[in-house]
C-alpha positions, 0 to 999 in steps of 0.5 A: 510696573502696572498690569494690563486691565483691558485688552482688545485684540484687533485684526491684522489689517486694522490699526490698534489706535482706533480702539484706544479711546473706547477702551479708556472708557472702560477704565480710569487710568492715571497713565497710558503706556504704549509703543510709538504707534500711539504717538498721535496728537489728537489721542495724546490731547484727549489723554491730557484732557482726561488727566491721563499721563501718556508714556509713548516714545515719539515717532522718528520724523 
């Protein structure tokens, strides 16, 4: 399993997903592993454009 290469603590009232895209500009990952809070279409599409494989469980709908 990989190691975290970038961390960005956020205040409790702010969603972490807002920091995902800017943080990826600091590294060049092959894979993005996250919890279901990151299961958002536009973010996943951006990963795929950049050649990053998202490993994110789907939200229950």
